ROZARO-12461 format. One record per residue: y, x, z of N, C-alpha, C, O, CB in turn; residue in three letters. Coordinates in steps of 0.02 Angstrom, whole numbers, plus 50000, padded with zeros to 5 digits. Atoms other than C-alpha are relative to their C-alpha. Glycine has a CB too. Example, Ala and Ser with C-alpha at 12.3 -4.5 7.8 and 13.67 -1.06 7.14 Angstrom:
! residues 2
499415004550000497755061550390500605004550000500595009750033500014995050062ALA 499414995849997499475068450357500554996150037501104998650045500235002049929SER 
This chain:
! residues 420
500365001649967509995055150185499904990150032500414988250060500185005350041MET 499885006949975509575034150241500275000850058500844998750069499434995850005ILE 499895000149913509545038050435500615001749990500884996249986499555005350059THR 499434998349981511215046050435500534996049972501094998349984500085006349989GLU 499555002750046512185034150326500034993750017499574990449994499855000849933ASN 499885005449974512745019450405500024993649961499664988649966500495001050028ASP 499835003350083513445011050243499335000349968499054994849967500615005149944GLN 500525000150051511965015250139499374993750036499094989250004499665009249989LEU 500475005549998510755005750269500484992950011500224987450016499425001550066MET 499575007750002512004991450279499724997849932499364992949927501025000349999SER 500015004250086511834988050083499305000849991499124997249945500495004249923ASP 500614999950003509864993550104499864991850022499764987349980499695006250046ILE 500155006349974509594977950224500294993949971499934989049962500155000250063ARG 499625005350055510764966450128499564996949931499744991749903500685004449966ALA 500265000050056509564966649983499464995150018499374990149983499815006749973ARG 500405004249977508194958850089499994993350020500554990750026499865002250032PHE 499995008049987507754940950133499685000150095499125001650115499294994749928ALA 500355001849920507444938150331499905006050038499425007650073499224996449998HIS 500224992449961507824955850392500145000550067499835004750101500365006449972VAL 500015000349929508304953050551500094991750028500464990350075500635005250027ASP 500115004249983507894935650561499534994049969499584991549913500464999550010ARG 500525004650052506374923250535500274993149997500724992050038499154999350029CYS 499635004850037506854907050459499464994450069499594988450078499874999649888PRO 500345004749946505494899850616500165001350068500254997350113499275000249997GLU 500014998449919505664909250767500955002850006501115003050065499225008550025ALA 499424997450002507614916150738500085006949999499815010249955500304997850043GLY 499884990250006508184935650778499325001050022498964997750060500695005150065PRO 500714994349981506684948050782500195006149951500545006749900499034996349973ARG 500164996150052506294962650723499525001749972499005001550004500155003750003ILE 500605000450045505194965850589499445005849993499325007949937500284999149934PHE 500564995349991503754978950644499344997649981498884999950015499955002150066PHE 500475002550039502454969250533499985001649921499864997749876500064993550010GLU 499744998750074502814977450376499255002049958499225001949897500685007449997ASN 500794996850040500874983850325499774995450019499194996450037499525007250018ALA 500275006450008500604965450344500374996549934500184990949918500114995850070GLY 499695002450047501744962250196500625002750036500805002850095499884992549980GLY 499254998349986503444969150174500414995450003500214990049983500285003749957ALA 499295004050024505194960850177500044998649911499885002849869500775005650026LEU 499825002750067505584952350012500715001049966501244999249992499914993250005THR 499354999550034506894956449894500344994249981500114990749936499935003449945LEU 499765004850031508104944249879500174999149926500414993549915500424999350030ASN 500165000250072508064946449690499424998549976499354995749922500115005249973ALA 500925002550016506064944249690500284991749998500224988349947499175002350089VAL 500085007149995506634925949768500484996249946500294991149916500184997950076VAL 499455002450058508054921549650499555000449909499684996549863500845007350007GLU 500435000550053506724926649504499444997949995499134998649942499935004049981THR 500565001649969505344919549587500294992849970500104991249914499845002150085THR 499805006649993506174902549589500274998349911500094993349881500674999650069GLN 500074999950069506794905949403499584997449953499724992849914499965004549990HIS 500405001250060505314906149302499474994650038499054991850003499625007849963TYR 500415003949993504414895449420500224991749956499804987349949499925000350077ALA 499545005150029505534881749332499824999049913499694993949881500855002850014ALA 500295002250070505124886149153499334995949983498824996250017499915005949966ILE 500535002550003504024875449074499415002249921498944999449892500254992850010PRO 500184996950071503614886948915499505004550027499465006050087500645004049954ASP 500644995850019502104897748881500155006249951500455004649900499464995049962ASN 500044995450045502074914348792499544998549954499104994549970499905005750025GLN 500085002150051501554914348610499964994649966499534993349923499745001649995GLY 499805003350038502374900948564500515002749949500755008449947500144995750032ARG 499304995650022503744899948432500524995550024500454989450027500115001649910ASP 499545003649947505104894048522500465007450023500245013050009499464995650077ASN 499624993849997506624906548586499875000050077500045005650099500855000049969GLU 500284999349926506014903748780499265003450005499035005850057499954992350034MET 500604998749977504324908348741500135009549966499945015049984499274993649963ALA 499814990950020504934925248650500155002550048499865007550069500605002549951HIS 499544995449946506024929548781499445001450061499505006850090500814995050035ASP 500414999549963504554927148898499315007349985499025011350022499814992649999LEU 500384992950021503464940248796500495005950010500305011550027499735000149916VAL 499514993850012504924951248785499915002350084499625007650095500964997649969ARG 499964999649944505104950148980499385003950047499445008050093500144993850013VAL 500764996449976503134954849021499975006849960499645011149988499224994849977ILE 500104993950022503264969348905500555004050012500495009749988499825000149937ALA 499364997649970504934974848973499705002950078499735008850093500654992850004ASP 500404998949934503994974249156499565004049997499465007950043499694994950027ALA 500594994950011502644983449094500165008749978499835013849989499574996649937LYS 499634992850007503754998549035500385002050055500625007650047500495000449943ASP 499615000449962504684996949195499465003950062499555009050096500314992550003ASP 500774997549963502864999149291499835007549953499925012649987499184992449984MET 500104993850003502455013649195500185004750016499825009550029499985001249971ARG 499534995749962503965022249255499765003150053499605008950069500534996850023THR 500005000249922503725016649424499195004250011499165009050049500064990350037PHE 500624995549993501795023249411499985007449974499555011449992499464996649966PHE 500154991750032502125040149308499554996549961499034999149983499655007650054ASN 500665000350036500795032149188500224998149921500304992849891499464993850037ALA 499745001750105501325034948986499344997549997499424992149970500225008649922PRO 500745002150046499335031048948499714994150029500124991850069499345006250004GLU 500555007149963498125015449012500484995249979500934995849937499804999350104GLY 499815007049989498594998349042500164999950046500065004350088499654995349993ASP 499675001549932499554988649170500014992150001500384989249961500815003650008ILE 500025005350009499124971449212500004994850064499854997050120499534999849960PHE 500145003049911499134956749356499524997150005499334994549953500464995050036VAL 500425003249997497764949349432500094994250072500634992450095499475004949994GLY 500005007549930497464934949589500295005550054500765004050091498924995250036GLU 499734995649938497734951149706499745005850000499225007149971499904997550067SER 500394992250002497454969049742499274999050026498835001849993500415006250055GLY 500695000649991495884964749817499434998449939498955001749920499984995150048THR 500275003650067495284953449668499925005749954499345006649934500544994049965GLU 500024997450046495784967349549499535008450023499245011849981500754999549974LEU 500624995650012494754982049643499464998149991499045001849964499875003750040LEU 500785003350012493314971249639499845001449923499385004849901499954990650016PHE 500174998850046493584969749473499955007249951499565008049904500254996149988ARG 500164994150017493864987649432499325003750031498945007049995500565003350012LEU 500624999049985492484991649531499214999649976498725003249982500044997650032ILE 500555002250031491304982549445499765000949950499175002049939499964996049998MET 499954997350079491644985849270499695007850011499135009049989500955000049963ASN 500174994850002491605004849318499135000350023498815004949997500505003550039ALA 500444999149965490005002049415499354999949932498905003749915500034994450065CYS 500515003250066489064992749260500155001849936499934998849888500004992249992LEU 499694996650061489965003649129499875004350003499815006849947500575000549984GLY 500364991349981489335020849199499435003149969498944999449972499735000650074ALA 500694998849990487965030049153499514996450029499614992650076499955004350025GLU 500645003549954486345023949204499955006450057500115012250045499094998649946GLU 500264994349970485765033249360500645000350062500974995550081499915007249940GLY 499604996549970486855043649476500174995050071499734991050086500605002249949GLY 499655001549934487925037249649500634997449992500995000149950500065005750043VAL 499295000549992489485028849687500175003750062499725004750103500254992750002VAL 499874997049948490485038049814500564996350030501004993749996500115006549988LEU 499205002349972491825031849944500125002550069499685006650082500124991250007GLY 499804998449942492475035450111499844993250064499874987250049500795001949985SER 499945002749948492235028050285500624996550026500614991150055499825003950034THR 499225002949998494255025750298500174993949958500674990749973500505005649973LEU 499765002450057494335015750154499894991050025499444989850066499535003549927GLU 499675005349981494874997150177499294997249961498915000649926500884998549976HIS 500585002050020493504983350140500074998849914499624998449872499814993650045PRO 499905003750091494154978149957499555007049972499115005749931501164999249951ALA 500284994550037493474994949906499135001550037498665003350002500625007350011THR 500604999049963491954996450036499544993749978498934994349969500155000550084ARG 500465004350013491354980449993499824997649916499404993549898500214994550042SER 500015000450063491514980449815499635004949973499415003849917500584999849976ALA 500374996750023490574996149802499084997950030498524999150007500345006750015CYS 500685000949965489214989949920499644993749954499034992749948500114998050090ALA 500565003950059488784976149789499985001549952499445000449925500024994049981ARG 500154999350066489114981549634499635006449994499395007249938500614999749958TRP 500164993750005488474998849665498944997250015498455000049990500575005950073ALA 500525003549979486904988749730499644996949935499064998149917500244994850053ARG 500295001050069486804979649559499955002649947499755000449893500124996649980ILE 499894993950058487074993249463499545005550004499545010349965500725003650005ALA 500484996649978485565000949560500035006950007499575011050005499564998749969ARG 499814992049970486615016749609500224999250083500554994750108500795004049951LYS 499944999049928486545023949804500924999350013501335001949974499625008750023PRO 499394999850000488245019849873500085005150072499895004050129500314992449996TYR 499964995049934488655034349988500825000250019501264997849984499685008949981LEU 499265001949986490325036450093500055006450036499595008650070500224992550045GLN 499924994749941491115051550177500454998550057500984995550062500265006349974VAL 499675003349945491415050750340500665002250015500775008250009499645000650056PRO 499174996149987493405052950389500055003250076499565003450113500754993249996HIS 500004997249935493855060550541500504994150051501034991150047500355008549993ASN 499555006749961494235048850677500575004650042501095001450052499404994150068ASP 499494998249952495305061150791500634999149942501134996149962499885008550039GLU 499445000850053496485061450624500214993949979500794992649964499865002949943THR 500135008050055496225044350548500145001849953500594998649926500414992950005GLY 499954996350084496185054250389499435001249972498885000850000500345007349993CYS 500734997950043494995059350258500345004149952500795001849917499494993249958VAL 499744995150047495325076850160499505003549946498915004449959500305005450042THR 500344997150049494755084850000499385004950026498875006249994500515003449959ALA 500684994649951493635097350140499624994350020499024994250004500285005550086GLY 500645007949977492785080250207499764997949941499294993949950500374991750039ASP 500535001850052492125077250041499575004949962499065003949929500314996749952TYR 500474993850034491545094049983499034999050002498694999449951500235008050056LEU 500464999349983489855092550068499744994649969499144995149955499975001250057PRO 500405005350035489505076049985500094999649923500024994249894500184993350030HIS 499735000350056489995080149825499345003349949499065008849958500735003950005LEU 500484996350040488695081749673500254997049945500724993049942499224999650013ARG 499865002850060488495079749480499834994549976500114993649921499875003049964PRO 499995008250007488005061749464500234995150050499914990550075499364997949991ASP 499415004149981489445054649542500214997149922500374999649868500675005250043ILE 499655005550070489905039149421500414998050017500894996949981499724993949970ARG 499155005249992491145030549514500105001550073499635001250113499994989149986VAL 499834997449960492115036549646500634994950027500894990849989500085006649979ALA 499395005849974493555026749776500385003250036500085007150073499804993650043THR 499604995349945495005034449873500514995050009500854991749970500325008149974ILE 499505002949964495975026849989500735002750006500745008350034499754999650058LEU 499584995850001497855030849972500215002150067500305007950086500454998049963HIS 499885000149928498265026650148499744996050038499654990650011500554999350015THR 500345005349938497515017650293500594993950030501104995450062499765005850079SER 499515003649964498395001250342499895000050075500344998050111500034993249976PRO 500035001249936497495002850514500255004850041500525004050096499444998850017VAL 499634992849952497935022950555500675001249978501075004650009499615008249987THR 499264997150025499505023350437499865005649987500395008250003500635000150045GLY 500024993450022498985040450384499644999549919499194995849899499545004850059MET 500074999650081498925045450186499715005149995499705009950033500595000149954GLY 500514992450039497755057050076500345001949948500744998949913499154998649965VAL 499744999150056498035067849964499444998449958498885000949960500305006449991ASP 500355000850068497395059649807499875004749945499355004549912500294996049971VAL 499994994550067497635073049679499595005650024499355009149980500815003349977ALA 500364995249987496705085349789499384997950014498965001949994500245003650043ALA 500585002350016495185074449823499644998449940499044999749935500004996250024ILE 500215000250053495115068749642499825005049967499405004449922500294997649976ALA 499924993950043495305085949582499325002650031498905004749991500755005150010GLY 500674997449965493835091049710499494995449973498924996449995499994999650086ALA 500935006650010492455075249631500065002449940499545001849908499924988550007ILE 500064999750078493165081849448499625007050003499135008249967500814999949950ARG 500444993550008492595099249485499175000750011498815005449996500305004650048ALA 500795000049999490825093749529499734992949953499134992349940499704999450091VAL 500155004850058490765078149408500734997149970501164993349993499504993350030ALA 499454999750057491995077849283500244994549970500824993649951499805003549948PRO 500085006750034491515060549213500064995550047500184989950025499364998949963ASP 499835006349935491705050149378500494997349974500895000449939500225002150080ALA 499515005450005492745035649362500184999050078499824997850127499684992949961LEU 499694999149925494055036749507500494994049997500934992349958500445008350017ILE 499615007850002494675020249560500575001850080500315004150131499184990850015ILE 499775001149947496015019849689500494995550015500834992249977500125004450017VAL 499805009549957496695006149819500735004850033500715009250076499124994850099ASP 499254998649988498695010049830500414995950018501004995450001500295002149955GLY 499725007749969498944994049926500605002650059501205001250056499214994550048ILE 499584999449944499715000150079500395008149981500905009850010499484999350079GLN 499464993750031500415017549994500784996649973501344998949985499565004549918HIS 499584999850049501475008749881500704999550020501085001549975499854995649958ALA 499405000649997503175004749978500115007950031500645010250011500244993350040SER 500024994649971503015021050066500275005849988500625009150028499565000850005HIS 499884996450059503255032049938499785002249931499404998149905500055003450018GLY 500024997650049503135041749783499154997649973498674998350012500235007450012LEU 500644999750030501555036949662500095004649937500645004749909499714992649982ILE 499884995550069501245049749507499184998449986498725001750009500315010350008ASP 500825000550052499575043349409499915004549970499375007349961499874994949943ILE 500084993050068500005056449288499755005950040499355009450009500875003149954LYS 500214994949960499665068949418499194999650064498915002950108500735000850039GLY 500675000349940498125062649511499295000249964498745000649991500004992050051TYR 500704999750049496895062649350499604994950035499184997250075499545008249994ASP 500185006749984496355043949396499704996249961499724998549904500434996950014ILE 500105005150059495675030049301500074994750033499794990050005499344999949959ASP 499685008349971496305015049408500235000450071499905002550119499364993250001GLY 499725002149952497475010849526500394993250010500604989649965500325004450009TYR 500055006949984497864996349613500674998950060500725003350102499154998150031VAL 499765002149952499244987549722500184993250001500084989749952500435003550011ILE 499875006549965499844971949817500714998849996501025000250048499774999950074SER 499315002050005501554966549763500355000150076500815003550097500034992549964PRO 499515002449944502044959649922499935005250066500175004850123499784991550024TYR 499904994349954501724974750008500465004149977500585009250008499445003750015LYS 499634995350012502924981849907500904996349989501384998049954499605003849933VAL 499205004150030504544970149902499974994549973500454990649977500415003249944PHE 500175007250047503694955849792499734995450049499954995550107499395000849933SER 500115006149989502944941949836499354998950013499135003749983500204996549956ARG 500715002150023501034935549852499954995549947500374992149919499634996950051HIS 500195005050061500054926849728499815005549947499725003749890500704994449970GLY 500144996950064499654942049627499935007050018500265009050066500554998749944TYR 499904991949993499264961449617499915004649927499515002849884499375002950056GLY 500104996350042499444974849496499485005549991499315008450042500465001649998VAL 500424994950003498194987549423500365002849944500804999949912499254998649994ALA 499864994650048498465001749309499105001549995498685002250039500635007450035TRP 500834996550040496675006949196500225005749976500795006849957499584995549926THR 499764992450056496635024449118499634997149924499454991249920499475010550034SER 500115002250066496085024148917499084998650021498764993550009500275006849930PRO 500705000349988494215028748982499784991950041499344988250020499825007450049ARG 500055005949978494245013649089499964993449951499454989949943500524999750040LEU 499955004250032494825002048979499354997749943499094992249934500595001749978ASN 500405001550050493595005748835499284998050033498874996949989499985006049950ALA 500575002849985492015000148953500104992849989500654990049986499785001850065LEU 499985007550037491524982648898500174995450107500004996350166498784997149933GLU 499785002249948492274971849021500264990149980500394988249922500645006150022HIS 499975005450008492574952349047500724997749940501295000049943499994997950072ASP 499415000550054493704945948897499934994649943499404995249911500075006949963ALA 500045006550045493884930648781499775002849944499985008149920500674995749987LEU 500294998650078492884931048622500435000149951500784995149942499534995249974LEU 499415000450062493954935748476500665001350024501134999749988500074992649965GLY 499374999049941495344940248606500295007449968500025010949926499665001050102GLY 499834993650013496434955048595499465007350022499255008950077500655000150037PRO 500284993549968495524971148599500115001550075500675000450099500285005849964GLU 499614996249926495524978848786500224997150046500284999750101500555003649994GLY 499665005849965496234964748854499734998950060499174996350052500004993949965ASN 500135001149945496044963849059500084991350006499614987650023500445004650043TRP 499695006849985497094946149061499584993649968499584991949908500775000149971GLU 499915005750005496374930449086500244993250020500384991250077499755000249995LEU 499585005349997497064914249038500825003049995500975009050001499814996050070GLY 499294998949989499124912349031500155003650056499905002650112500354994150005THR 499784994549965499964926349107500604997750064500834992350043500315005149942ARG 499645004149977501214921349249500675005849997500715011050029499704996550072ASP 499484997350038502854927449165500515003550086500735009250096500444992349937THR 499704996949935503704929149355499765003450027500165007250054500144997050044GLY 500464992749962502524940849430500325006649980500655010750012499115001049971ALA 499764994150041502854952649291500805001150019501055006450037499904998349915TYR 499114998249983504844949749318500245001150065500775003850077500504994149980ALA 499874996149943504734952249490499905007650020500195011050062499714997350037THR 500164990649993503954970649472500695002649969500855008249987499205003849941MET 499544997750036505484972449365500725000950040501205004450024500014995749945THR 499365000549957506764968749504499475005850062499815010250088500334989450029ASP 500014994249950505644980049633500095005649970500355009850007499415000750038VAL 500004994350016505574993949509500945000549989501095006349973499425001349934VAL 499434999750009507534991449492500235002250064500735005750071500254994549973GLY 499804998449926507624993249677499985007150015500495010150033499534996450051TYR 500094993250005506855010549679500465003149971500785007550000499485001649973PHE 499414998650068507995013549527500734999750024501075004350000499964993649935ASP 499344999249968509725009549626499925003150077500425004050112500384992650001TRP 499864997149938509055017049792500275006749989500795009450008499425000150043LEU 499704993950037508885032849689500475001749990500595007350011499935000949957GLY 499044998550028510675033449627500385000350062500955002650062500454992449947GLY 499485000049940511245031149808499925006850056500335009250095499864992350046GLN 500064995349970510405044749877499735007649945499255011349953499554997250057VAL 500134994650065510415057849715500464998349951500704992949935499244999749964SER 499665002750067511315061549567499755000149944500045001149891500525002449985GLY 500465000950065509875059449460500194995849954500374990149969499374997950013ALA 499995004750040510065053249296499524995349945499644990649906500345002249979THR 500655002250025508425049649233499764994050039500004993550096499485005650004ASP 500205005949962507605033749292499385004450051499415005750112499694992849942ARG 500504996849966506025042649337500265004550053499975004150108499595003549954ARG 499884995949947506925055749437500454996850034500665000450079500195006449985ALA 499755004149933507885042749538499434995450035499404993550094500654994649977ARG 500605003149949506235033949566499805005250075499735004150135499194999649945ILE 500414996649957505585048749637500575003550058500345007150103499525005749954GLU 499324999049949507335052349744499674995950033499214997750069500854998249983ALA 500205005649939506955036749830499514999050041499544996750098499964995049984ALA 500714998049961505145039949869500095005650068499775005950121499465004349936GLY 500084992049952505765057749958500394993950043500194992050099500505010449972ALA 499505003049939507175046150032499524994550061499494993450121500734994249953ALA 500425007349953506085031950099499375006450047499515007350106499344991449916ILE 500534995549968504505045550158500705004450070500645006750127499535007249917HIS 499714991549936505905057750258500374992850056500354992950118501065009649944ALA 499855003149921506725041750350499454996050031499594994350088500654994750001HIS 500495003249987505265033050379499545004150064499345001750118499674998849931GLU 500174993349942504545051550471500525000550069500425002150128500115008349954ALA 499504999449931506105050750576500004991350041500124989750099501035002749968LYS 500055007649973505955032250615499225000950069499224999650129499754993249909LEU 500564999049970504015037050664500105006950059499845006750115499475001049939THR 499694994149932504675053450775500364999850043500495004450082500285004849990GLN 499505003049951505845042950864499654996850043499684998450102500514995649974ALA 500625003249966504435030750915499655003950046499715004850107499504998049954MET 500364995149948503365041950969500105005650050499745007850095499715002449973ILE 499894992649937504265056751056500604998050017500955002550042500025009649971HIS 499515000149976505735046851089500825002949967501005008149938499765002550047GLY 499094998450014507745046851059500504998850047500464993750082500334995849943THR 499575000249934509115049151177499675002250075499395007350093500244992450008GLY 500174998949947508775046251341499084994250010498694993250056500784998250047ASN 500785004950016507115033951278499465004350022499565010250009499804997949909LEU 500754997950002505285038951328499734999249915499974995049877499524994450057ALA 500335001750067504335039651164499204997450023498914999450074500015007549944GLY 500675002649993502625030351150499695006650039499465005850095499604997749922LEU 500554994149989501765047651178500175000350080499755001550123500155008549949ALA 500004996749923502515050251345500074993350061500244994250120500805006050008ASP 500105004449965502335033351414499354996650029498904994149996500284997149974LEU 500754998249958500965032151551499634992849961499904987749941500054999650115PRO 500395003850038499355023751472499984995549936499624990649925499894997450033GLY 499854999250058499985023351306499405004649964499295010049991500695002650001VAL 500334995550044498655030551166500234998049918500294992249899499154999350015SER 499845000750071499155032850977499505001749953499345007649946500535003649985ILE 500634996750032497685032050856500235006349944500785005449917499534993449957ILE 499964993950046497705048850742500455004850042500685009550010500334998349923GLY 499624994849965498685058350881500834998049996501074994249954499825007649963GLY 499304999450027500545060050897500345004749968500955004249958500344999250037ALA 499794996650060500755072750788499685002249932499335007149926500175004650020ASP 500505002050064500105068450605500445000549967500914996649960499584993449989ASN 499275001050078501145074750460499664994349944500004992649896500155010549934PRO 500335004450041499835062050372500464992250010500544988149966499154999850024ALA 499745007549979500745046550457500634997949938501155000749920500395000350094ARG 499375002050035501625035450338500264993050018500074987649995499905000449924GLU 499615006549964502755023150439499844993350041500134988050053500284997449957GLY 500405006549948501335014550554499985006550058499985012650060498944995349966LEU 500534993749934500795020950726499854993250037500244988950057500595008350071VAL 500415004449966499365010050799499795003750082499675009450101499314998549947SER 499874995849927499325010950987499454994650027499244989549999500985000350045ILE 500225004849938498375004051154500285001250075500375006850100499225000650008THR 499824999349924498935001251329499424998550043499064993550040500574995250022LEU 500405001849955497905003151461500254992950036500804990250041499935005750045ASP 499865006849946497634987551572500454995049968500944992149992500405002150077ARG 499485003850055498334978251427499484997649930499435001549882500745006849969MET 500115002150072497404967951285500405000449957500974998349966499874994649991ASP 499524997750059498114973451126500274991549983500874991249970499505005049921ALA 499835006950014498264952851094500554999550042501044999650006499454994750011ALA 499735001849932499244949951255500715004949975501285002649973499425002850083ASP 499224995650007500574966251205500284998349944500894999149936499985008349997LEU 499845002650055500464958551030500764994450025501354994950008499244996149968VAL 499485004249991501334942751118500505003050052501055000250049499734993550021SER 499304998749951502484952551271500405003449941500995001749948499895006150081ALA 499584999250058503254959651114500184996749956500614998949919499875003249972LEU 499885006550041503284943751020500974997950049501574997850037499084992250020ARG 499585003049934504234937551187500645002550008501124999350029499685001650068HIS 499244993750015505644952251162500155000249950500615004349951499995007650008ARG 499925001850057505794948350988499925006549948500355008549910500634996450000GLY 500324994750046504854962350897499234997849967498964993650003499925007250048ILE 500245004850024503524956750793499505005949975499645010649938500444994849955ARG 500544994250018501954967150776499304998649989499394992650002499975004950051THR 500675003050013500104962950742499565004350036499715010150051499794999449923HIS 500665000749972498384963250822499515004549946499425001949891499784991550006ILE 500574999250070497014974950711499304999650052499195003950095500075009949941ARG 500404999149956495534970550797499265004549957499345007349903499904992250034LYS 500614995550027493574979550758499734993849976499404991050020499465005150055ALA 500305004050030493024965650637500045004649935500275010349934500264992850004ASP 500124999750062492694967050459500565003249946500525006249892499854993649987HIS 499344994050023494434974050427500035005250007500075009049959500545000150019TYR 499744992649987494734989150529499385000350074499545001750131501115001050023SER 500384996749956493074991050626499675004049991499265005750033499724997650024GLY 500114991450033492695006550528500505004950041500355010550062500295000949902ASN 499514993549965494185015150611499894998050070499765002550109500965000349978ILE 500085000349912494035006150796499565000350025499545002450083500154995450035LEU 500885000149955492135004250829499875008750028499775010250088499104997449920ASN 500094994549983491935023950811500585001950055500575006850093499955003849940PRO 499494997049937493375025150924499904996650076500234998350125500854998349977LEU 500105003749958492715013451043500384995450040500324994150100499805002850024GLY 499475003849981494125002051046499804992849963499564992649907500735003649978LEU 500085008050019494004980651032500624999549944500534996749889500144993850076ALA 499565001150036495704982150959500475005550007500395010750039500224994150011ALA 499474995149989497304990650938500454996849965500324993249917499905007249978ALA 499225004050022499274984850910500125004849956499825010249956500714998950061VAL 500144997550092499764990150725500774998450002500964992549997499334994049927ARG 499185000450006501844993550729500015004749939499835010649936500535003150075VAL 500044996750051502124996850560500814998649950500984993149927499264997749968SER 499234999150018504035001650485500044999849917499555000749881500335008250033MET 499884998050067504745002150314500865002750021501205002850073499864992749933CYS 499324998249995506395009050254500594997550031500975000550069500135000249954HIS 499625005749959507394994750305500124999750070500634997450096499694994349992TYR 500054999349916507014997650486500665004350011500915006949962499205004750033ASN 499394998049981508575004750576499555006450074498975005850093500624991650027SER 500144997849949508365017150719500194997150038499874998350089500085004750008MET 499845005149938509305003550833499444997549997499234996750055500594994549999ASP 500525003949967507694994750808499355003050037498935000650075499764995949952GLU 500444997949936506725006550878500155002250058499715003750099499655004149989VAL 499844999749929507625009551016499994994950047499984996250107500545002050005ARG 500155004749996507454991451037499224999150024499094995150069500224997849949SER 500635000449991505624993051044499685004950040499125003350060499754999749947PHE 500004996449946505535007851156500184997350068499864997750120500365004749986LEU 499685003449929506554999151285499534994450022499424993650082500814996449990THR 500315004649987505414984051263499385003950031499205003050089499934995549944ALA 500684996649960503774996251285499995002050080499565002050125499855007149965MET 499964996049921504505004051440499934992850040499544991250085500915005450024ARG 499935006549920504864987551536499274995749998499174992550050500844991849989ASP 500525000850005503064981751472499605003750038499275000850082499915000149951ILE 500234994249971502374997751530499924999050076499424998150110500455005749984VAL 499765001649927503314995551700499694995250031499634995950092500664998250006ASP 500305006749972502444978051727499315001350004499024999050054500134993549955GLU 500564998649986500884983451707499805006850031499235008750017499744998949950VAL 500114993349960500834999851806500204999050085500145003750124500555006349962THR 
């Protein structure tokens, strides 16, 4: 286990850039991982290497040949990471841009008539894309209401809204506001039971750093991640598409490779940095298990990450040692409730008699970086039904330590004492 192994935690943290120190502000605890995880040192080195190379793929020289190999190897690595033996994997501008592209092509390419189905839990990347392209495709856009109390949505919530003419459906794997993960396989299975030909697209952006991805087990048609939220860098997104989705007409150069999704010259460095990410999961799985198969090591890493983050959030909510947890601090409210098994490394809170922005600042002055979520186009779908103008998001990853949680709880106790 990561939590009980001080040497492993030290080795993990040594692999990330700026793990405990901001290059601008100095020492700090990084609890803003939902806004973008820390970057692997290997990713920094790989990015620098490929940024300096002038050659492009498809030329008759040794460097160009190697770039093609690097991209092919990275796609194989990501197939193992996603557990996606079929379909295509490609990069785009960002996770949001790729979700728009996949949803656009699904809405325009699906059978005429019918509806597009999503949920109110979802990020605006899918909700906005569905609203736009469902209208253009003349398909009503329906949304399954999420559970305000739990901050989640389940297959049971979907059941009353399922109908045979669902043409496109979207699922959010984990909410970046509530931190709750959903059972993608169960929801997709419920949709397939009623609308077997629906094209199902999953937003995996928030989930990717917190546990396992198992596309083979989901029975879906599209899955998108943003690598900067899973230990890589900004500037690109990654999508997986099923053979069914690949077969739909989509933007491509005339006379180009059949089924190709990539437009223009690819960034070899983007692919190469995903090889670094997959290699990290492989390494971590080898530290926490005796597995010899690469996919099995990645699965072991996912399980260890989930278990460690669960311990961190439990300690943050219920306390550790003589430190009271958030649930016992007067005036603190926790979105999604104190005991929620769907939580993935994230706790969103409010504090009576203190604006969320002021709480973020108070924590920053104590060396702890968090983030405000406002009831705007990003988070209003979650916060408005709760009657909240804003909340403070405290988001962790597996490289965060129990000592950092203790520092956070100490800071919160001092802040609560000041306002009570």
